[in-house]
C-alpha distance (Angstrom), angle and dihedral (degrees) to the residues before:
residue distance angle dihedral
M1 . . .
L2 3.81 . .
G3 3.86 90.5 .
L4 3.87 90.3 49.8
A5 3.84 91.6 49.6
K6 3.87 90.7 51.2
R7 3.80 91.2 48.3
I8 3.81 91.1 51.0
K9 3.71 91.9 47.1
R10 3.83 91.6 49.7
E11 3.81 92.3 47.9
S12 3.83 89.6 49.4
F13 3.77 90.0 52.3
E14 3.77 94.2 47.2
K15 3.82 88.6 49.7
R16 3.79 91.9 53.0
V17 3.82 91.8 48.6
T18 3.89 89.8 51.0
I19 3.77 90.6 50.9
M20 3.74 91.9 48.5
K21 3.87 93.2 49.4
E22 3.76 90.2 48.1
S23 3.82 91.0 50.0
I24 3.90 89.5 52.1
L25 3.71 91.2 47.9
Q26 3.77 94.7 50.7
S27 3.81 91.6 46.5
I28 3.86 92.2 53.9
V29 3.89 93.3 47.3
N30 3.85 89.0 48.1
C31 3.82 87.0 65.5
M32 3.80 93.3 52.9
A33 3.88 131.0 88.7
V34 3.85 95.5 -109.3
S35 3.73 128.9 146.7
H36 3.81 120.2 -135.9
T37 3.80 91.7 -108.1
H38 3.79 93.9 53.2
R39 3.82 97.6 41.1
E40 3.87 94.4 99.4
I41 3.85 89.0 52.3
Q42 3.78 90.4 50.4
L43 3.78 93.3 48.1
I44 3.85 89.4 55.5
Q45 3.74 91.9 46.5
T46 3.76 93.0 49.4
N47 3.71 93.1 47.1
H48 3.77 89.4 57.0
R49 3.82 90.3 50.6
L50 3.84 88.6 52.9
K51 3.74 89.3 55.8
L52 3.80 91.4 51.9
A53 3.78 93.1 48.1
G54 3.80 88.5 50.6
A55 3.75 91.9 54.4
W56 3.88 90.1 51.7
G57 3.85 93.0 47.8
I58 3.84 98.7 -126.3
K59 3.77 110.6 -172.5
K60 3.79 139.3 -170.8
G61 3.85 113.4 -77.5
D62 3.82 95.1 24.4
R63 3.83 116.5 143.2
L64 3.87 109.4 -143.1
L65 3.72 135.3 -172.7
E66 3.86 108.8 -154.2
V67 3.78 112.9 -161.0
G68 3.79 114.3 -157.3
C69 3.84 95.4 16.0
G70 3.79 93.4 167.5
Q71 3.88 112.1 173.4
G72 3.80 92.6 -11.5
D73 3.80 104.7 -101.5
T74 3.81 91.0 141.6
T75 3.83 93.8 27.8
A76 3.82 91.4 66.2
V77 3.77 93.5 51.6
L78 3.86 93.4 45.7
A79 3.81 90.1 49.1
H80 3.75 92.0 51.7
L81 3.78 91.7 50.5
V82 3.85 99.0 46.0
G83 3.78 90.0 47.7
G84 3.81 129.1 -162.0
E85 3.79 92.0 -42.6
G86 3.70 93.6 55.1
L87 3.84 136.1 67.1
V88 3.77 137.5 -139.1
H89 3.77 114.2 -165.7
G90 3.76 107.9 -169.3
V91 3.83 119.2 -164.4
D92 3.79 128.9 -176.5
I93 3.82 134.3 174.4
A94 3.82 90.6 -140.8
S95 3.83 122.9 100.4
P96 3.80 114.6 -108.8
D97 3.79 90.0 -115.5
Y98 3.83 91.7 60.9
G99 3.84 117.8 114.3
S100 3.80 140.2 35.5
P101 2.94 152.5 -81.0
I102 3.79 82.2 1.0
T103 3.79 117.8 24.1
V104 3.78 119.0 -130.3
G105 3.80 88.4 -117.5
D106 3.77 93.6 55.2
S107 3.74 92.2 42.6
M108 3.83 92.8 53.5
A109 3.81 92.6 43.1
H110 3.76 88.6 56.7
L111 3.81 90.6 49.1
K112 3.86 91.3 49.3
N113 3.75 89.9 53.6
S114 3.77 91.7 53.8
P115 3.84 128.5 86.5
L116 3.76 86.7 -89.3
G117 3.78 93.8 56.0
K118 3.78 99.6 91.0
Q119 3.85 91.5 68.7
I120 3.81 94.9 45.3
R121 3.86 130.3 89.3
V122 3.81 120.3 176.6
S123 3.82 131.8 -164.3
F124 3.84 119.2 -173.8
E125 3.79 124.9 -170.8
M126 3.79 90.0 29.1
D127 3.80 117.7 144.2
I128 3.81 105.8 -156.9
L129 3.89 88.4 -153.3
S130 3.78 93.9 56.8
E131 3.80 114.8 112.7
E132 3.72 86.9 -131.2
V133 3.77 93.2 62.9
Y134 3.79 114.5 83.2
F135 3.79 142.0 140.0
D136 3.79 132.1 -167.5
E137 3.78 119.0 -88.1
N138 3.77 112.5 -83.2
E139 3.89 90.2 -0.6
F140 3.82 87.9 145.5
D141 3.74 132.5 49.4
A142 3.85 87.4 -142.3
V143 3.74 144.9 -2.3
V144 3.83 115.5 -133.0
L145 3.82 127.9 -153.5
S146 3.76 109.5 179.2
H147 3.78 122.6 180.0
C148 3.76 91.0 -32.3
L149 3.85 103.8 101.4
W150 3.78 95.9 92.5
Y151 3.88 88.1 59.9
F152 3.78 90.5 66.7
Q153 3.75 113.9 107.5
S154 3.83 96.2 -137.1
P155 3.83 144.2 -5.8
D156 3.78 89.3 -104.7
Q157 3.81 90.9 56.7
L158 3.78 91.5 52.8
L159 3.86 91.4 47.4
R160 3.79 92.4 52.0
V161 3.78 92.6 49.5
L162 3.79 93.2 48.6
Q163 3.83 89.3 49.2
K164 3.82 92.8 49.6
V165 3.83 97.9 46.3
R166 3.79 90.9 48.5
T167 3.85 86.8 81.5
W168 3.80 93.8 53.1
G169 3.94 100.9 45.6
K170 3.74 135.3 47.7
K171 3.77 93.0 -149.8
L172 3.80 137.0 25.3
Y173 3.88 122.5 -141.8
V174 3.76 117.6 -166.3
A175 3.84 135.5 -179.6
E176 3.77 131.2 174.9
W177 3.77 140.1 147.7
D178 3.81 115.3 -73.5
I179 3.76 110.5 -135.2
R180 3.78 91.7 -160.3
T181 3.86 100.6 103.6
T182 3.74 118.4 -142.7
C183 3.89 97.4 -174.0
T184 3.86 135.9 25.9
E185 3.81 91.2 -111.4
Q186 3.84 89.2 69.0
L187 3.73 93.8 56.5
A188 3.77 93.4 86.8
H189 3.85 91.5 54.2
F190 3.75 90.6 48.9
L191 3.84 93.1 48.8
A192 3.78 92.6 48.6
V193 3.85 94.6 53.4
H194 3.77 90.9 41.4
I195 3.86 92.8 53.5
Q196 3.81 90.7 48.1
A197 3.91 93.4 47.6
Q198 3.86 89.6 54.1
Y199 3.77 97.6 55.5
E200 3.85 93.2 33.8
A201 3.83 85.5 62.3
F202 3.79 89.4 72.4
K203 3.81 97.0 49.7
E204 3.81 123.4 96.4
N205 3.83 91.7 -159.6
S206 3.73 130.6 21.9
F207 3.82 146.4 175.7
S208 3.73 94.3 -169.5
N209 3.91 124.5 126.6
V210 3.78 88.4 -124.4
R211 3.78 112.8 47.1
T212 3.88 97.4 144.4
L213 3.83 120.4 13.5
F214 3.82 109.0 -141.5
T215 3.75 118.7 -172.5
R216 3.80 123.1 -149.1
A217 3.91 90.3 -101.3
D218 3.85 88.6 50.3
V219 3.79 92.1 53.4
E220 3.81 95.2 46.3
E221 3.84 92.3 47.2
T222 3.82 91.3 49.4
M223 3.80 91.9 49.0
K224 3.83 90.1 53.8
K225 3.82 91.9 48.3
A226 3.82 88.5 51.4
G227 3.77 91.5 53.7
W228 3.77 104.7 -95.9
T229 3.80 126.4 129.4
V230 3.85 107.6 -133.9
H231 3.87 121.1 -136.8
G232 3.80 140.5 132.3
S233 3.75 96.5 54.0
E234 3.82 115.5 172.1
S235 3.82 139.2 171.5
I236 3.92 115.6 -129.4
S237 3.78 121.1 -159.9
S238 3.87 118.0 -157.8
P239 3.90 102.7 163.8
D240 3.80 92.8 176.4
L241 3.78 95.1 64.0
Q242 3.70 114.9 118.5
D243 3.80 97.7 -147.5
G244 3.77 96.6 98.3
E245 3.81 92.2 54.8
W246 3.89 89.4 46.9
E247 3.79 91.9 53.1
V248 3.79 94.7 45.6
H249 3.80 91.2 47.9
Y250 3.77 90.2 50.7
V251 3.79 95.5 52.0
L252 3.81 94.8 45.2
S253 3.76 94.5 48.9
E254 3.81 100.4 37.9
Y255 3.82 108.0 31.0
D256 3.83 93.8 95.2
S257 3.78 93.0 57.2
E258 3.79 91.7 41.3
L259 3.77 91.7 53.4
N260 3.78 94.1 42.9
A261 3.82 88.0 56.7
L262 3.79 89.3 55.9
S263 3.84 95.9 47.5
H264 3.86 91.3 138.1
L265 3.81 90.4 71.9
P266 3.85 119.8 103.7
A267 3.78 111.5 -79.7
K268 3.78 93.6 -129.5
F269 3.88 91.3 55.8
M270 3.90 88.9 48.5
E271 3.81 90.0 53.5
L272 3.80 90.4 47.1
L273 3.85 88.1 57.1
R274 3.75 92.8 47.4
S275 3.82 90.2 51.1
Q276 3.82 90.0 52.5
V277 3.83 90.1 52.4
Y278 3.83 87.3 52.9
V279 3.83 89.0 52.6
L280 3.76 89.4 48.2
R281 3.81 92.2 55.7
E282 3.81 90.1 48.8
V283 3.79 92.6 49.9
V284 3.81 91.8 50.0
N285 3.75 91.6 51.2
M286 3.82 93.2 47.8
H287 3.79 102.0 39.3
G288 3.79 111.5 11.9
V289 3.78 123.7 -135.9
K290 3.75 130.8 -67.1
P291 3.84 125.3 165.6
L292 3.77 121.2 -103.5
N293 3.78 116.9 -107.5
T294 3.87 118.7 -99.3
F295 3.81 124.2 -122.8
T296 3.79 120.5 -148.3
V297 3.80 124.9 -161.0
V298 3.81 131.8 -170.2
G299 3.80 118.5 -153.2
E300 3.83 128.9 -169.6
K301 3.76 126.2 -167.0
Q302 3.80 116.6 -89.4
A303 3.86 103.5 -120.9
E304 3.82 96.5 -135.1
W305 3.76 103.7 23.9
K306 3.78 118.1 148.1
């Protein structure tokens, strides 16, 4: 009887925790510019960001600089966690009219008009590497880069950004897709981003989701070069995320136009890419599509870095 009572008590506690988490999730999404038809998608995306923030250890009162804030998927979660005494300053090089069906500007404006808005600042069309962009030393408790690394144009650009923000923040929190697959269902997502990364390497300018494909090892090495001590690395699984399906659909529907725009490339390389697209179709048919895991990394300033 005692064992049964303990089990009932534990199940009751777990149920209360689940209800509380669901309430938090719903309250965050209520602050975002989401249509009724896309609400379930946003709930899944937001739950993933809560996992990331949990791995970083975000706490109330934190002052955060979020580089590559986009439409605010991570911004909303960070703002909830830092509370009214904290601050999330989101910056992005994109124009506020970028994105569809809701632009990043409209999405962020909606978020700033919500109950979370008082702890949010947003700056679009801001190039972190511009000499005109600066903050005070240690103005932020941490700098956050969440699912934005693959938008960088080159490894050198990422290195220079990580070097510059090191002055402004005491810690660095990073999250990006981990291309090391852990199940066959993730192979399609991996192939889709790998195909994109190959033809993106030949573009001078791009609006793709995958402009430079960084691995976990690449990111950790770049952080060290930029003067950060790397620790607290974790792998986050969110199998309900839709990103893998989105990337696969993009490649299968757009690869012809992408390759036609790069007709100057060697014919043998073009055929190699087309053969990979064929493999991608076969993998999707055989195994379906699940998203890759996400790796998170925490960096702290190296005391005597030069």
